[in-house]
Structures are given as C-alpha cells and as structure tokens.
SETI-823204 format. One record per atom (N, C-alpha, C, O): atom name; residue number from 1; x, y, z. Coordinates in steps of 0.1 Angstrom, whole numbers. Atoms other than C-alpha are relative to their C-alpha. Layout:
atom  n  c1  c2  c3
CA  NUM  X  Y  Z
...
***
This chain:
atom  n  c1  c2  c3
N  1  -7  -6  -12
CA  1  -314  954  -897
C  1  0  -10  11
O  1  9  -13  18
N  2  2  10  -10
CA  2  -328  927  -875
C  2  10  -12  -3
O  2  15  -17  7
N  3  -9  11  5
CA  3  -308  901  -895
C  3  14  4  4
O  3  22  -5  9
N  4  -14  -4  -3
CA  4  -276  921  -891
C  4  3  0  15
O  4  14  -4  19
N  5  -1  0  -15
CA  5  -282  925  -854
C  5  2  -15  5
O  5  10  -17  14
N  6  -1  14  -4
CA  6  -287  887  -851
C  6  14  -5  -4
O  6  20  -13  4
N  7  -13  5  5
CA  7  -255  880  -871
C  7  11  6  9
O  7  20  -1  13
N  8  -10  -7  -8
CA  8  -236  905  -849
C  8  0  -7  14
O  8  10  -10  20
N  9  1  7  -13
CA  9  -249  887  -817
C  9  6  -14  -2
O  9  14  -18  7
N  10  -6  14  2
CA  10  -240  853  -832
C  10  16  1  -1
O  10  23  -7  5
N  11  -15  -2  2
CA  11  -205  866  -841
C  11  6  3  14
O  11  17  -3  17
N  12  -6  -3  -13
CA  12  -200  880  -806
C  12  0  -12  9
O  12  10  -15  16
N  13  1  13  -7
CA  13  -212  847  -791
C  13  12  -9  -4
O  13  19  -15  4
N  14  -11  9  6
CA  14  -188  828  -814
C  14  14  5  5
O  14  22  -4  9
N  15  -13  -5  -4
CA  15  -159  851  -806
C  15  2  -2  15
O  15  13  -6  19
N  16  -1  2  -14
CA  16  -166  849  -769
C  16  3  -15  4
O  16  11  -17  12
N  17  -3  14  -2
CA  17  -168  811  -770
C  17  14  -4  -3
O  17  21  -11  4
N  18  -14  3  5
CA  18  -136  809  -790
C  18  10  5  10
O  18  20  -1  13
N  19  -9  -6  -9
CA  19  -119  833  -766
C  19  0  -8  13
O  19  11  -10  19
N  20  2  8  -12
CA  20  -132  813  -736
C  20  7  -13  -1
O  20  14  -18  7
N  21  -6  13  3
CA  21  -121  781  -752
C  21  16  1  0
O  21  23  -7  5
N  22  -15  -3  0
CA  22  -86  796  -759
C  22  5  2  14
O  22  16  -3  17
N  23  -4  -3  -14
CA  23  -84  809  -724
C  23  1  -12  9
O  23  10  -15  16
N  24  1  13  -8
CA  24  -95  776  -709
C  24  11  -9  -4
O  24  18  -16  5
N  25  -11  9  5
CA  25  -70  757  -731
C  25  13  5  6
O  25  22  -3  10
N  26  -13  -6  -5
CA  26  -42  781  -720
C  26  1  -3  15
O  26  12  -6  20
N  27  0  3  -15
CA  27  -52  777  -683
C  27  3  -14  2
O  27  11  -18  11
N  28  -2  15  -2
CA  28  -54  739  -687
C  28  15  -3  -3
O  28  21  -11  4
N  29  -14  3  4
CA  29  -20  739  -705
C  29  10  4  11
O  29  19  -3  15
N  30  -8  -6  -11
CA  30  -5  761  -678
C  30  0  -9  13
O  30  10  -11  19
N  31  2  8  -12
CA  31  -20  740  -650
C  31  7  -14  -2
O  31  13  -19  8
N  32  -7  13  2
CA  32  -7  708  -666
C  32  15  1  1
O  32  22  -7  7
N  33  -14  -3  -1
CA  33  28  723  -670
C  33  4  2  15
O  33  15  -3  19
N  34  -3  -2  -14
CA  34  27  734  -634
C  34  0  -13  8
O  34  8  -15  17
N  35  2  13  -7
CA  35  15  700  -622
C  35  12  -9  -3
O  35  17  -15  6
N  36  -11  8  4
CA  36  43  683  -642
C  36  13  5  8
O  36  21  -3  12
N  37  -12  -5  -7
CA  37  69  707  -626
C  37  -1  -4  15
O  37  9  -8  21
N  38  1  4  -14
CA  38  55  700  -591
C  38  3  -15  2
O  38  11  -18  11
N  39  -3  15  -1
CA  39  56  662  -597
C  39  15  -2  -2
O  39  21  -10  5
N  40  -15  2  3
CA  40  92  665  -612
C  40  8  5  12
O  40  17  -2  17
N  41  -7  -5  -12
CA  41  103  687  -582
C  41  -1  -10  12
O  41  8  -13  19
N  42  3  10  -11
CA  42  87  662  -558
C  42  8  -12  -1
O  42  14  -18  8
N  43  -8  12  3
CA  43  104  633  -575
C  43  15  2  3
O  43  21  -6  9
N  44  -15  -3  -2
CA  44  138  650  -574
C  44  2  1  15
O  44  12  -4  20
N  45  -2  -2  -15
CA  45  133  659  -537
C  45  -1  -14  7
O  45  7  -17  16
N  46  1  13  -5
CA  46  122  623  -530
C  46  12  -8  -2
O  46  17  -15  6
N  47  -12  7  3
CA  47  152  609  -548
C  47  12  4  9
O  47  20  -4  13
N  48  -11  -5  -9
CA  48  175  632  -528
C  48  -2  -5  14
O  48  8  -9  20
N  49  3  5  -13
CA  49  158  622  -496
C  49  4  -15  2
O  49  10  -19  12
N  50  -3  14  -1
CA  50  162  585  -504
C  50  16  -2  -1
O  50  21  -10  7
N  51  -15  1  1
CA  51  199  590  -515
C  51  6  4  14
O  51  16  -2  18
N  52  -6  -5  -13
CA  52  206  610  -482
C  52  -2  -11  10
O  52  6  -13  19
N  53  3  10  -10
CA  53  189  583  -462
C  53  9  -12  -2
O  53  14  -18  8
N  54  -9  12  3
CA  54  209  555  -479
C  54  14  4  5
O  54  21  -5  11
N  55  -13  -4  -4
CA  55  241  575  -473
C  55  1  0  15
O  55  11  -5  21
N  56  0  0  -15
CA  56  233  581  -436
C  56  -1  -14  6
O  56  6  -17  15
N  57  1  13  -5
CA  57  223  545  -432
C  57  13  -8  -2
O  57  18  -15  7
N  58  -13  7  2
CA  58  256  533  -448
C  58  10  5  10
O  58  18  -3  15
N  59  -9  -6  -10
CA  59  275  557  -425
C  59  -3  -6  14
O  59  7  -10  21
N  60  4  6  -13
CA  60  256  543  -394
C  60  5  -14  0
O  60  10  -18  11
N  61  -4  14  0
CA  61  262  507  -405
C  61  16  -1  1
O  61  21  -9  9
N  62  -15  0  0
CA  62  300  514  -411
C  62  4  4  14
O  62  14  -2  19
N  63  -4  -5  -13
CA  63  302  533  -378
C  63  -2  -11  10
O  63  6  -14  19
N  64  2  12  -9
CA  64  286  503  -360
C  64  10  -11  -2
O  64  14  -17  8
N  65  -9  11  3
CA  65  308  478  -377
C  65  14  4  5
O  65  21  -4  11
N  66  -13  -4  -6
CA  66  339  499  -368
C  66  0  -1  15
O  66  10  -5  21
N  67  1  0  -15
CA  67  327  502  -332
C  67  1  -15  5
O  67  8  -18  15
N  68  -1  14  -3
CA  68  323  464  -331
C  68  14  -6  -1
O  68  19  -13  7
N  69  -14  4  2
CA  69  357  458  -346
C  69  9  5  11
O  69  18  -2  16
N  70  -8  -6  -11
CA  70  373  482  -321
C  70  -2  -6  13
O  70  7  -9  21
N  71  3  7  -13
CA  71  355  466  -292
C  71  6  -13  0
O  71  11  -18  11
N  72  -6  14  1
CA  72  367  432  -304
C  72  15  1  3
O  72  21  -7  10
N  73  -14  -2  -2
CA  73  403  445  -306
C  73  3  4  15
O  73  12  -2  21
N  74  -2  -4  -14
CA  74  400  462  -272
C  74  -1  -12  10
O  74  6  -14  19
N  75  3  12  -8
CA  75  386  429  -257
C  75  12  -9  -1
O  75  16  -15  9
N  76  -11  9  2
CA  76  414  409  -272
C  76  13  5  7
O  76  20  -3  13
N  77  -12  -6  -6
CA  77  441  433  -260
C  77  -1  -1  15
O  77  8  -5  22
N  78  3  1  -15
CA  78  425  434  -225
C  78  2  -15  5
O  78  8  -17  15
N  79  -2  14  -3
CA  79  424  396  -225
C  79  14  -5  0
O  79  19  -11  10
N  80  -14  4  0
CA  80  460  392  -235
C  80  8  6  11
O  80  16  0  18
N  81  -7  -6  -11
CA  81  471  417  -209
C  81  -4  -7  13
O  81  5  -9  22
N  82  5  8  -12
CA  82  450  398  -183
C  82  8  -13  1
O  82  12  -17  12
N  83  -7  13  0
CA  83  466  365  -193
C  83  15  3  3
O  83  21  -5  11
N  84  -14  -3  -3
CA  84  501  382  -192
C  84  2  3  15
O  84  12  -2  21
N  85  -1  -3  -14
CA  85  494  395  -157
C  85  -1  -12  8
O  85  6  -14  18
N  86  2  12  -8
CA  86  481  362  -145
C  86  12  -9  -1
O  86  16  -15  9
N  87  -11  8  3
CA  87  510  344  -161
C  87  12  5  9
O  87  19  -3  15
N  88  -11  -6  -8
CA  88  535  368  -144
C  88  -2  -3  15
O  88  7  -6  22
N  89  3  3  -14
CA  89  517  363  -110
C  89  3  -15  3
O  89  8  -17  14
N  90  -2  14  -3
CA  90  518  325  -113
C  90  15  -3  0
O  90  20  -10  9
N  91  -14  2  0
CA  91  555  326  -123
C  91  7  6  12
O  91  15  -1  18
N  92  -6  -7  -11
CA  92  563  351  -96
C  92  -2  -9  13
O  92  7  -10  22
N  93  3  8  -11
CA  93  546  329  -70
C  93  9  -13  1
O  93  14  -16  11
N  94  -9  12  0
CA  94  566  298  -81
C  94  14  4  3
O  94  21  -3  10
N  95  -13  -4  -3
CA  95  598  317  -81
C  95  2  3  15
O  95  12  -1  21
N  96  -1  -3  -14
CA  96  591  331  -46
C  96  0  -13  8
O  96  6  -14  19
N  97  1  13  -7
CA  97  582  295  -35
C  97  14  -6  1
O  97  18  -11  11
N  98  -13  7  1
CA  98  616  282  -47
C  98  10  8  8
O  98  18  2  16
N  99  -10  -8  -7
CA  99  635  312  -32
C  99  -3  0  15
O  99  6  4  23
N  100  3  0  -15
CA  100  618  307  2
C  100  1  -15  5
O  100  -2  -17  16
N  101  -1  14  -4
CA  101  624  269  2
C  101  15  -4  4
O  101  24  4  3
N  102  -13  5  -3
CA  102  653  248  13
C  102  9  -1  -13
O  102  21  -2  -12
N  103  -7  2  13
CA  103  663  245  -24
C  103  8  13  -3
O  103  17  13  -12
N  104  -7  -13  3
CA  104  674  282  -24
C  104  15  0  2
O  104  22  5  -7
N  105  -15  1  -3
CA  105  708  276  -8
C  105  7  -8  -10
O  105  18  -4  -15
N  106  -6  8  10
CA  106  715  248  -32
C  106  1  6  -13
O  106  11  5  -21
N  107  1  -8  13
CA  107  705  270  -61
C  107  12  10  -1
O  107  19  11  -11
N  108  -11  -9  -1
CA  108  730  296  -50
C  108  14  -7  -2
O  108  22  -2  -9
N  109  -13  8  1
CA  109  758  270  -45
C  109  3  -4  -14
O  109  14  -3  -19
N  110  -2  5  14
CA  110  752  256  -80
C  110  4  11  -9
O  110  12  10  -18
N  111  -3  -12  8
CA  111  753  291  -95
C  111  15  4  2
O  111  22  7  -8
N  112  -13  -4  -4
CA  112  785  299  -77
C  112  10  -10  -6
O  112  21  -6  -12
N  113  -9  10  6
CA  113  801  266  -88
C  113  2  2  -15
O  113  13  1  -21
N  114  -1  -2  15
CA  114  793  274  -125
C  114  9  12  -2
O  114  18  12  -11
N  115  -8  -11  3
CA  115  809  308  -122
C  115  14  -2  5
O  115  24  3  -2
N  116  -13  3  -5
CA  116  839  295  -102
C  116  8  -8  -11
O  116  20  -7  -12
N  117  -6  8  11
CA  117  846  272  -132
C  117  5  9  -12
O  117  12  4  -21
N  118  -4  -9  11
CA  118  851  302  -155
C  118  13  7  4
O  118  14  14  15
N  119  -13  -6  -3
CA  119  887  314  -157
C  119  0  15  2
O  119  8  21  9
N  120  0  -15  0
CA  120  878  351  -162
C  120  -6  5  13
O  120  -5  17  16
N  121  6  -5  -13
CA  121  860  352  -128
C  121  10  -1  11
O  121  12  -11  17
N  122  -11  -1  -10
CA  122  888  364  -105
C  122  -6  -1  14
O  122  0  -8  23
N  123  6  1  -14
CA  123  865  369  -75
C  123  -15  -1  -2
O  123  -21  5  -12
N  124  14  1  1
CA  124  829  361  -69
C  124  -7  5  13
O  124  -3  1  24
N  125  8  -5  -12
CA  125  804  379  -46
C  125  -14  -4  -2
O  125  -20  -3  -13
N  126  14  3  1
CA  126  770  366  -38
C  126  -7  11  9
O  126  -4  12  20
N  127  7  -11  -7
CA  127  746  394  -29
C  127  -14  -4  3
O  127  -21  -8  -6
N  128  14  4  -4
CA  128  714  387  -10
C  128  -6  12  9
O  128  2  21  13
N  129  5  -10  -9
CA  129  690  409  9
C  129  3  -4  15
O  129  7  -16  17
N  130  -5  2  -14
CA  130  697  412  47
C  130  -7  -12  6
O  130  0  -20  13
N  131  7  11  -7
CA  131  670  388  58
C  131  5  -14  -5
O  131  7  -23  3
N  132  -5  13  5
CA  132  681  360  34
C  132  14  -3  4
O  132  18  -14  7
N  133  -14  2  -4
CA  133  717  366  42
C  133  1  -5  15
O  133  9  -14  18
N  134  0  4  -14
CA  134  710  362  80
C  134  -4  -14  1
O  134  1  -22  9
N  135  5  14  -1
CA  135  691  330  74
C  135  9  -10  -6
O  135  11  -21  -1
N  136  -8  10  8
CA  136  715  314  49
C  136  15  1  2
O  136  22  -8  -2
N  137  -14  -3  0
CA  137  749  328  57
C  137  8  -12  6
O  137  17  -17  -1
N  138  -7  11  -6
CA  138  760  299  80
C  138  0  -12  -9
O  138  11  -18  -11
N  139  1  11  9
CA  139  748  272  57
C  139  7  2  -13
O  139  14  -7  -17
N  140  -8  -3  13
CA  140  762  289  26
C  140  15  -1  2
O  140  22  -7  -6
N  141  -14  0  -2
CA  141  796  294  41
C  141  5  -14  2
O  141  16  -18  -3
N  142  -4  14  -3
CA  142  797  258  53
C  142  1  -8  -14
O  142  10  -15  -16
N  143  1  7  13
CA  143  787  245  18
C  143  11  5  -9
O  143  17  -3  -16
N  144  -11  -5  9
CA  144  811  268  0
C  144  14  -5  4
O  144  22  -9  -4
N  145  -12  6  -5
CA  145  839  256  22
C  145  1  -14  -4
O  145  12  -19  -8
N  146  0  14  4
CA  146  830  220  16
C  146  2  -2  -15
O  146  8  -12  -19
N  147  -2  1  14
CA  147  830  226  -21
C  147  13  6  -5
O  147  15  8  -17
N  148  -13  -7  3
CA  148  864  243  -19
C  148  -2  13  -8
O  148  5  16  -17
N  149  3  -13  6
CA  149  849  276  -28
C  149  1  11  10
O  149  -7  20  12
N  150  -2  -10  -11
CA  150  863  296  1
C  150  1  14  -3
O  150  -1  23  5
N  151  -3  -14  4
CA  151  871  327  -18
C  151  -12  8  -4
O  151  -11  20  -7
N  152  13  -7  4
CA  152  834  336  -24
C  152  -4  9  12
O  152  -3  4  23
N  153  4  -10  -10
CA  153  822  367  -5
C  153  -15  1  0
O  153  -21  1  -11
N  154  14  -2  -1
CA  154  787  370  8
C  154  -3  15  4
O  154  4  19  14
N  155  3  -14  -3
CA  155  772  405  9
C  155  -15  3  1
O  155  -23  -4  -5
N  156  14  -4  -1
CA  156  740  422  19
C  156  -3  12  -8
O  156  5  21  -9
N  157  5  -11  7
CA  157  720  445  -3
C  157  -15  0  0
O  157  -21  -10  -5
N  158  14  0  -1
CA  158  684  455  3
C  158  -7  7  -11
O  158  -19  12  -9
N  159  6  -6  12
CA  159  677  470  -31
C  159  -10  -9  -8
O  159  -16  -5  -17
N  160  9  9  7
CA  160  658  439  -41
C  160  -6  -9  11
O  160  0  -12  22
N  161  7  7  -10
CA  161  633  417  -22
C  161  5  -14  2
O  161  8  -18  14
N  162  -4  14  -1
CA  162  642  381  -29
C  162  9  -4  -11
O  162  11  3  -21
N  163  -10  5  11
CA  163  667  360  -49
C  163  14  5  4
O  163  17  7  15
N  164  -14  -3  -2
CA  164  703  368  -53
C  164  6  6  -13
O  164  1  5  -24
N  165  -8  -5  11
CA  165  729  385  -75
C  165  14  -6  1
O  165  19  -7  12
N  166  -14  4  0
CA  166  763  373  -85
C  166  8  11  -6
O  166  5  15  -18
N  167  -8  -10  6
CA  167  790  399  -90
C  167  14  -6  -2
O  167  19  -13  7
N  168  -14  5  2
CA  168  824  391  -105
C  168  9  11  -4
O  168  4  22  -8
N  169  -10  -10  3
CA  169  856  410  -110
C  169  -3  13  7
O  169  -4  24  1
N  170  2  -12  -9
CA  170  851  434  -81
C  170  -13  8  -4
O  170  -13  20  -3
N  171  13  -7  3
CA  171  815  441  -91
C  171  -1  6  -13
O  171  -11  13  -16
N  172  1  -5  14
CA  172  823  450  -127
C  172  -11  -5  -8
O  172  -17  1  -16
N  173  11  7  7
CA  173  797  425  -139
C  173  -9  -6  10
O  173  -5  -12  20
N  174  11  6  -9
CA  174  764  416  -122
C  174  -8  -10  -8
O  174  -11  -7  -20
N  175  10  10  6
CA  175  742  386  -130
C  175  -11  0  10
O  175  -10  -4  22
N  176  11  -3  -9
CA  176  708  393  -116
C  176  -10  -12  0
O  176  -16  -16  -10
N  177  9  11  -2
CA  177  689  363  -102
C  177  -11  4  11
O  177  -16  -4  18
N  178  11  -5  -10
CA  178  665  385  -81
C  178  -13  -6  -4
O  178  -15  -9  -16
N  179  14  5  3
CA  179  629  373  -79
C  179  -6  7  -11
O  179  -13  1  -20
N  180  6  -9  10
CA  180  618  402  -100
C  180  5  -3  -14
O  180  -2  -5  -24
N  181  -6  2  13
CA  181  643  396  -128
C  181  -3  -14  -5
O  181  -5  -15  -17
N  182  3  14  4
CA  182  638  358  -129
C  182  -15  -1  -4
O  182  -18  -8  -14
N  183  14  0  4
CA  183  600  363  -130
C  183  -2  7  -13
O  183  -9  1  -22
N  184  1  -7  14
CA  184  603  388  -159
C  184  6  -9  -11
O  184  0  -10  -21
N  185  -7  8  11
CA  185  627  365  -178
C  185  -9  -12  -3
O  185  -11  -15  -15
N  186  8  12  2
CA  186  605  334  -173
C  186  -14  4  -7
O  186  -18  -3  -16
N  187  13  -5  6
CA  187  573  354  -182
C  187  2  3  -14
O  187  -7  0  -23
N  188  -3  -4  14
CA  188  589  368  -214
C  188  2  -13  -8
O  188  -2  -13  -20
N  189  -3  12  7
CA  189  600  333  -223
C  189  -14  -8  -2
O  189  -16  -13  -13
N  190  13  8  1
CA  190  565  317  -216
C  190  -11  7  -8
O  190  -19  1  -14
N  191  11  -8  6
CA  191  544  345  -230
C  191  -3  -4  -15
O  191  -15  -6  -18
N  192  3  4  13
CA  192  548  336  -267
C  192  -6  -14  -1
O  192  -14  -17  -10
N  193  5  14  0
CA  193  542  299  -259
C  193  -15  0  4
O  193  -23  -7  -2
N  194  14  0  -4
CA  194  509  308  -241
C  194  -8  6  -11
O  194  -19  2  -14
N  195  7  -6  11
CA  195  499  331  -270
C  195  -3  -10  -11
O  195  -13  -11  -17
N  196  1  10  10
CA  196  505  302  -294
C  196  -11  -10  4
O  196  -19  -14  -4
N  197  10  9  -5
CA  197  484  279  -272
C  197  -14  6  -1
O  197  -24  -1  -5
N  198  13  -7  1
CA  198  456  305  -272
C  198  -5  0  -14
O  198  -17  -1  -17
N  199  3  0  14
CA  199  457  307  -310
C  199  -5  -14  -4
O  199  -14  -15  -12
N  200  4  14  3
CA  200  454  269  -312
C  200  -14  -3  5
O  200  -21  -10  -1
N  201  13  2  -6
CA  201  423  271  -290
C  201  -11  7  -7
O  201  -23  5  -5
N  202  10  -8  6
CA  202  405  295  -313
C  202  -8  -8  -10
O  202  -17  -3  -16
***
C-alpha cells in the first residue's frame, strides 16, 4: 500500500512537472511570438516613419528649390524692368535736351523739307505746343520762306508736352515726333540691343 502511494505521488509529481513544462513552453512560445510581432510592427512603423520623413524632406527641398528659382526669375524680371525704365529715362532726357536746344528748329525744317519732296503731300502742317510755337514761330517762318516752303502752316496743340507733329493732306495723316513718341520709339529700338549686351556680360 505504501509502495502504491509512493508510486501515485511520483506519478502526480511527474504529471505536474510535465504539465508545468508544457505550460511554460506554451507561455515561452506565446511570448516569443508576441515579441516577434512587436518587433515586426515596430520595424514596419519605423520604415513608414523613415519613408514619410524622406517624402517630407524631398517636398521641402523641392519647395525650397522652386522658391529659389522663382526668386531668381523675379529678380531678373525686376532687373530688366529697372534697366528698361532707366534706358527710357536716359533716352527721354536726351530727346528733351535736343527738343529744347537750338537744333530743334533745324530738325523741324529738315523734316518739313523731306515731306515737301513727296508728291502726295498736298499740304503740310507743323503742330507744336503753344510754348514752343511762341518761341519758334518767327524763326521757323523765316527759315521756311528762305527754303521756298511758304505753304507750310504752323499750328498750336497742347495735347503733348514737347516735340512736334507733321500733318499732311488736311490732317488725314499724322506723323508723330512728340517727345513721348520719339522716346518710346528709340527705347523700343535700343531695348533688344541692351538685352543682348547684358547677355554677353553674363
């Protein structure tokens, strides 16, 4: 009886140990599986964070490059506009200097002579602003008479500041030599040449 009891105790111990070992193995296996899942999830999350960071960084770099390119374009446009304004101011000053000098009357006479030589010009009118007409009328009339251009009419018009206009065929056609028109024409002519010079300097 004592032997049987001892065997029973040994069997219970053995079964308990085996059950404990099985339970421990199951717990260990479950823990290992859970640890692998945690590591895998962490790696996936880390990879996503790295990918997101790279994407954001690329976006930031591209945005910065675009901003620099745009700033460069804006600077170039601003510079060209500044050069164009400066060129127009310089040309305008030179035109005004000529139109306020003694050469102005001679310029008008030369222009009238050119138009008088054209057969289609039946009549010629020289239009000046009131101030210029008052200053130049006597000299112009004398010069026109001396050049046998007595049929030319001098008229006043204050719609422009300086320079003159020539009208032919009873005002049907106007040729504008006002300071503003000549400045615009010369600036437009010179602007591509200045642009070419700036490109050469790059």
